[in-house]
C-alpha positions in Angstrom: 18.9 -3.5 -3.8 17.0 -4.7 -0.8 17.5 -8.1 1.0 20.0 -9.8 3.2 23.2 -11.2 1.7 23.6 -15.0 1.5 27.1 -15.6 2.8 30.3 -14.1 4.2 31.7 -14.0 0.6 28.9 -11.7 -0.5 29.4 -9.4 2.5 33.1 -9.2 1.7 32.4 -8.4 -1.9 30.0 -5.6 -1.0 32.3 -4.1 1.6 35.4 -4.2 -0.7 33.4 -2.7 -3.5 32.4 0.2 -1.3 35.8 0.7 0.4 38.0 -0.5 -2.6 40.9 -1.7 -0.4 40.9 -2.8 3.2 43.0 -5.0 5.5 41.9 -8.1 7.2 41.5 -6.3 10.5 39.3 -3.6 9.0 37.2 -6.2 7.2 36.8 -8.0 10.4 35.2 -5.0 12.1 32.8 -4.6 9.2 31.9 -8.3 9.1 31.5 -8.6 12.8 29.1 -5.7 12.8 26.8 -7.3 10.1 27.1 -11.0 10.8 28.8 -13.6 13.0 28.0 -11.6 16.1 28.1 -14.7 18.4 31.7 -15.4 17.5 34.8 -13.8 19.0 36.8 -11.3 17.0 39.7 -13.8 16.6 37.4 -16.4 15.1 35.8 -13.8 12.8 39.2 -12.7 11.6 40.2 -16.3 10.9 37.0 -16.9 8.9 37.5 -13.7 6.9 41.1 -14.6 6.1 40.1 -18.1 4.9 37.3 -16.7 2.8 39.6 -14.2 1.2 42.3 -16.8 0.4 39.8 -19.4 -1.0 38.1 -17.1 -3.6 39.9 -15.8 -6.6 37.8 -12.6 -6.8 39.8 -11.2 -3.9 43.4 -10.0 -4.6 46.1 -9.1 -2.1 48.9 -6.6 -2.5 52.2 -6.3 -0.6 50.8 -4.0 2.0 48.4 -6.7 3.3 45.3 -5.0 2.0 42.7 -6.8 0.0 40.8 -5.5 -3.1 37.9 -6.8 -5.2 38.5 -7.9 -8.8 35.7 -6.4 -10.8 36.9 -7.7 -14.2 35.2 -11.0 -13.7 35.2 -14.1 -15.9 34.3 -14.1 -19.6 31.9 -17.0 -19.1 29.8 -14.9 -16.8 29.4 -11.9 -19.1 26.0 -13.1 -20.4 24.7 -13.2 -16.9 26.1 -9.7 -16.2 24.4 -8.3 -19.3 21.1 -9.9 -18.3 21.2 -8.4 -14.8 22.1 -5.0 -16.3 19.1 -5.1 -18.6 16.7 -6.3 -15.9 18.1 -4.0 -13.1 16.7 -6.3 -10.5 17.8 -9.6 -8.8 17.0 -12.8 -10.6 17.2 -16.5 -9.8 19.7 -18.6 -11.6 16.9 -20.5 -13.4 15.6 -17.2 -14.8 19.0 -16.2 -16.0 19.6 -19.6 -17.8 16.2 -19.7 -19.5 17.4 -18.1 -22.7 20.6 -20.4 -22.9 19.2 -23.9 -23.5 22.5 -25.4 -24.5 24.1 -25.4 -21.1 21.7 -27.3 -19.0 24.1 -29.7 -17.3 26.5 -27.0 -16.1 24.3 -25.2 -13.6 26.5 -26.1 -10.6 29.8 -25.1 -12.2 28.2 -21.9 -13.4 27.0 -21.0 -9.9 30.4 -21.7 -8.5 31.8 -19.4 -11.2 29.3 -16.7 -10.2 30.5 -17.0 -6.5 34.1 -16.5 -7.6 33.2 -13.5 -9.8 33.5 -10.2 -8.0 30.7 -8.6 -10.0 27.9 -10.9 -8.6 26.5 -11.3 -5.1 23.8 -13.8 -3.9 21.0 -12.8 -1.7 19.5 -14.9 1.2 16.5 -15.9 -1.0 18.8 -17.4 -3.7 18.5 -14.6 -6.2 21.6 -13.1 -7.8 22.4 -9.4 -8.2 25.3 -7.1 -9.1 27.9 -5.8 -6.6 27.8 -2.4 -8.2 24.1 -1.8 -7.4 23.0 0.4 -4.6 25.0 0.0 -1.4 23.2 0.2 1.9 25.3 2.8 3.6 23.1 2.8 6.6 24.8 -0.3 7.9 28.2 1.4 8.1 29.2 3.6 10.9 30.2 7.3 10.6 33.9 6.4 11.1 33.7 3.9 8.2 32.1 6.4 5.9 34.7 9.1 6.8 37.4 6.5 6.1 35.8 5.8 2.7 35.6 9.5 1.8 39.3 10.0 2.7 40.4 6.9 0.8 38.6 8.2 -2.3 40.5 11.5 -1.9 44.1 10.6 -0.8 45.2 14.3 -1.1 42.9 15.2 1.7 39.6 16.9 2.4 38.5 19.8 4.5 35.8 19.4 7.1 33.2 21.0 4.8 34.1 18.8 1.9 34.0 15.7 4.2 30.5 16.8 5.3 29.4 17.1 1.7 30.8 13.7 0.7 29.5 11.8 3.8 26.2 13.7 3.5 25.5 11.9 0.2 25.5 8.6 2.1 24.1 9.7 5.4 22.8 12.8 7.1 25.5 14.0 9.5 26.8 17.1 11.2 30.3 18.8 11.1 30.7 18.4 14.8 30.2 14.7 14.6 32.7 14.3 11.8 35.2 16.4 13.6 34.7 14.3 16.7 35.4 11.2 14.7 38.5 12.7 13.1 40.0 13.8 16.4 39.1 10.6 18.2 41.2 8.2 16.0 44.9 8.9 15.4 45.0 7.5 11.8 43.1 10.6 10.7 45.9 13.2 10.3 45.5 16.9 9.8 47.9 17.9 7.0 47.2 21.6 7.0 44.6 24.0 8.3 41.4 22.1 8.4 42.6 19.5 5.8 42.4 15.9 6.8 43.7 12.7 5.3 43.7 8.9 6.0 46.9 7.1 6.9 46.5 3.4 6.3 49.8 2.5 7.9 48.8 4.3 11.0 45.5 2.5 10.9 47.3 -0.9 10.8 49.6 0.1 13.6 46.6 1.4 15.6 44.7 -1.9 15.0 47.8 -3.9 16.2 48.2 -1.7 19.3 44.5 -1.9 20.0 44.6 -5.7 19.6 47.5 -5.9 22.0 45.8 -3.6 24.4 42.7 -5.7 24.3 44.7 -8.8 24.9 46.4 -7.2 27.8 43.1 -6.1 29.2 41.7 -9.6 28.7 44.7 -11.1 30.5 44.3 -8.6 33.3 40.6 -9.4 33.5 41.4 -13.1 33.7 43.9 -12.5 36.5 41.5 -10.3 38.3 38.8 -12.9 38.0 41.2 -15.6 39.3 42.2 -13.4 42.3 38.7 -12.5 43.0 37.7 -16.2 43.1 40.7 -17.0 45.3 39.8 -14.2 47.7 36.1 -15.1 47.7 37.0 -18.7 48.5 39.3 -17.5 51.4 36.6 -15.1 52.7 34.0 -17.9 52.6 36.4 -20.2 54.5 37.1 -17.6 57.1 33.4 -16.9 57.5 32.8 -20.7 58.0 35.6 -20.8 60.6 34.1 -17.7 62.4 30.6 -19.3 62.3 32.1 -22.5 63.7 33.8 -20.6 66.6 30.6 -18.7 67.4 28.7 -22.0 67.4 31.3 -23.5 69.7 31.0 -20.6 72.1 27.3 -20.9 72.1 27.5 -24.6 72.8 29.9 -24.1 75.7 27.6 -21.5 77.3 24.6 -23.7 76.8 26.6 -26.6 78.4 27.5 -24.5 81.4 23.9 -23.5 81.9 22.8 -27.1 81.6 25.4 -28.1 84.2 24.1 -25.5 86.7 20.6 -26.6 86.1 21.6 -30.2 86.7 23.3 -29.3 90.0 20.2 -27.6 91.2 18.0 -30.5 90.2 20.4 -32.9 92.0 20.0 -31.0 95.3 16.3 -31.0 94.9 16.3 -34.7 94.2 18.4 -35.4 97.3 15.9 -33.6 99.5 13.0 -35.4 97.8 14.7 -38.8 98.3 15.1 -38.2 102.0 11.5 -37.4 102.4 10.5 -40.4 100.3 12.7 -42.7 102.5 10.7 -41.7 105.5 7.4 -42.2 103.7 8.6 -45.6 102.5 9.5 -46.7 106.0 6.0 -45.9 107.2 4.5 -47.6 104.2 6.5 -50.7 104.8 5.0 -51.1 108.3 1.5 -50.6 106.9 2.2 -53.1 104.2 3.3 -55.8 106.7 0.0 -55.3 108.6 -2.0 -55.6 105.4 -0.1 -58.8 104.5 -0.9 -60.5 107.8 -4.6 -59.5 107.4 -4.6 -60.7 103.8 -3.1 -64.1 104.8 -5.9 -64.6 107.2 -8.5 -63.7 104.7 -6.9 -65.9 102.1 -7.1 -68.9 104.4 -10.8 -68.3 105.1 -11.5 -67.8 101.4 -9.7 -71.0 100.5 -11.8 -73.1 102.9 -15.0 -71.5 101.5 -13.8 -72.1 98.0 -13.1 -75.8 98.7 -16.7 -76.2 100.1 -18.1 -74.4 97.1 -16.1 -76.6 94.7 -17.5 -79.7 96.4 -21.1 -78.5 96.0 -20.4 -77.5 92.4 -19.0 -80.9 91.6 -22.0 -82.7 93.1 -24.4 -80.4 91.1 -22.5 -81.1 87.9 -22.7 -84.9 88.5 -26.4 -84.7 89.0 -26.8 -82.6 85.8 -24.8 -85.1 83.8 -27.0 -88.0 85.0 -30.1 -86.0 84.1 -28.7 -85.2 80.7 -27.9 -88.8 80.0 -31.5 -89.9 81.0 -32.9 -87.2 78.7 -30.7 -88.3 75.8 -31.9 -92.0 76.3 -35.5 -90.8 76.3 -35.0 -88.8 73.2 -33.4 -91.8 71.5 -36.3 -94.1 72.4 -38.8 -91.6 71.2 -37.0 -91.1 67.9 -36.8 -94.9 67.4 -40.5 -95.4 68.0 -41.3 -92.6 65.6 -39.1 -94.2 62.9 -40.6 -97.6 63.5 -44.1 -96.2 63.2 -43.2 -94.4 60.0 -41.7 -97.6 58.6 -44.9 -99.6 59.4 -47.0 -97.1 57.5 -44.6 -97.3 54.6 -44.8 -101.1 54.5 -48.6 -101.0 54.6 -48.7 -98.6 51.7 -46.3 -100.7 49.7 -48.4 -103.8 50.4 -51.5 -102.0 49.0 -49.6 -100.9 46.0 -48.3 -104.4 45.3 -51.8 -105.9 45.6 -53.2 -103.4 43.1 -50.3 -104.2 40.8 -51.0 -108.0 41.1 -54.6 -107.5 40.1 -53.6 -105.4 37.1 -51.0 -108.0 36.1 -53.6 -110.9 36.3 -56.0 -109.0 34.1 -53.3 -108.3 31.6 -52.3 -111.9 31.6 -55.8 -113.1 31.0 -56.2 -110.7 28.1 -52.9 -111.8 26.7 -53.7 -115.5 26.9 -57.0 -114.9 25.0 -55.1 -113.0 22.3 -52.5 -115.8 22.0 -55.2 -118.5 21.7 -56.9 -116.6 18.9 -53.5 -116.1 17.2 -52.8 -119.9 17.5 -56.1 -120.7 15.8 -55.3 -118.3 13.0 -51.8 -119.8 12.6 -53.2 -123.3 12.4 -55.6 -122.3 9.6 -52.8 -120.6 7.7 -50.6 -123.7 8.1 -53.3 -125.9 6.6 -53.7 -123.6 3.7 -50.0 -123.5 3.1 -49.8 -127.3 3.1 -52.5 -127.5 0.5 -50.8 -125.0 -1.7 -47.5 -126.7 -1.2 -48.9 -130.1 -2.3 -50.4 -128.6 -5.4 -47.1 -126.9 -6.3 -45.2 -130.1 -5.8 -47.5 -131.9 -8.3 -46.9 -129.1 -10.8 -43.1 -129.2 -10.2 -43.0 -133.0 -10.6 -44.8 -132.8 -14.0 -42.4 -130.1 -15.1 -39.4 -132.3 -14.0 -40.7 -135.2 -16.0 -41.1 -133.1 -19.1 -37.6 -131.7 -18.7 -36.1 -135.1 -18.3 -37.6 -136.3 -21.5 -36.3 -133.1 -23.3 -32.9 -133.8 -21.8 -32.8 -137.3 -23.2 -33.7 -136.0 -26.7 -31.0 -133.4 -26.4 -28.4 -136.0 -25.3 -29.2 -138.1 -28.3 -28.9 -135.2 -30.7 -25.6 -134.2 -29.1 -24.1 -137.6 -29.7 -25.2 -137.4 -33.3 -23.7 -134.0 -33.7 -20.4 -135.2 -32.2 -20.3 -138.0 -34.7 -20.9 -135.6 -37.6 -18.2 -133.3 -36.2 -15.6 -136.0 -36.1 -16.4 -136.9 -39.7 -16.0 -133.3 -40.8 -12.7 -133.1 -39.0 -11.4 -136.1 -40.8 -12.5 -134.6 -44.1 -10.7 -131.4 -43.3 -7.5 -133.2 -42.5 -7.7 -134.9 -45.9 -8.3 -131.6 -47.7 -5.3 -130.0 -45.9 -3.0 -132.8 -47.1 -4.3 -132.4 -50.7 -3.7 -128.6 -50.5 -0.1 -129.1 -49.3 0.5 -131.5 -52.3 -0.9 -128.9 -54.6 1.3 -126.2 -53.2 4.4 -128.3 -53.7 3.4 -129.0 -57.3 2.6 -125.3 -58.0 6.0 -124.3 -56.6 7.7 -125.7 -59.7 8.6 -123.0 -62.4 7.2 -124.9 -65.3 3.9 -125.3 -63.6 3.7 -121.6 -63.0 4.5 -120.8 -66.6 1.8 -123.1 -67.8 -0.7 -121.5 -65.3 0.2 -118.1 -66.6 -0.4 -119.1 -70.2 -3.7 -120.7 -69.2 -4.7 -117.5 -67.6 -3.9 -115.4 -70.6 -5.9 -117.6 -72.8 -8.9 -117.4 -70.6 -8.3 -113.6 -70.1 -9.2 -113.8 -66.4 -6.9 -112.3 -63.7 -5.6 -115.0 -61.4 -2.9 -115.1 -58.9 -0.5 -118.0 -58.6 0.8 -118.5 -55.1 
């Protein structure tokens, strides 16, 4: 069965199935070789112990050795039979296809398979059987020899061991003998007969663990001592370097002092020479000063005269400039006056032409207005004639209407009189009607009226 196992539980199942019974320390070696390589051996041992205690498929005896329970749970027998028939890993969905009644119990069933020693889960999620082909190549020669001797507790010879181990892995007798003589828990019972002592293995593992712990402590101490000595050596090297630098600085300071002394002597000699030169120079400077003072006095007199001449020249230039400015102003004024005269002349010409045009327009307008006045007078005369004619017509109509109005007034008075008479008659009729109602209200009158109606055979209503 190819493929990587899914978890630590599956690795433990496979290992215990192959070796039947192992201690936690032995299982730790096998597990650490296959997985959890980044963890320390103590951490791996702790995880292995927790895994063995958590799952019910692992059982523990009094000798602190663990075995795998291959009986399993009855609920998982159907999955076991399916995998036996198929003889290949299957997913959980493929195994539960035939059983449609248990759809809601997939999680609990998978947990049951994990706690069942007959099943292992691969990294791709498929399930297989623990009893299928074991990959013996992942176990070392020591582990295979241990397995062979555990299977035969009475002991095996070197040739028999070679045959048994050869079924799992191609080996040599010399290699097997080297393994047997290397580890003390392989005991030689007789001549060439070897057996496996599990108690000696436990003791060997404990001693080896203590030895490794002691080595670890010794290594830690050695590392601490080495760090301390390295720190001390570095500090001494720093001190030595500081002393050497101090010596170098002192030697350099002495050399500088000697150089300074030599330079001081040279400077003294140079200063003496310079003092002599300065004395000579001072005398020359005094002479030059006297000569310069004389030259300065002459120059000052010349400058004063030059300044006077310059002042006079500037005054003349200012006067000339003022005269030029006055001339320029007069010329500009004359030019402006001449231009203004020309403008006035042009305006006068324009105004005269405009006056002529206005006069012509006025004459034309007056003629037009006179013609319009004549036309208006004629219209007014015509309108007066038509108005007089209309007034005559309206007067005649008014006279006719007044006569009609008089006739209408007379007829209205007559109608009012007839209306009053009719109103008086209506009042009399109403009074008579009220009297009739009162008389008809009597029961005898009603009875007579009914009889009268029956005789006439005409329907009447008596109110």
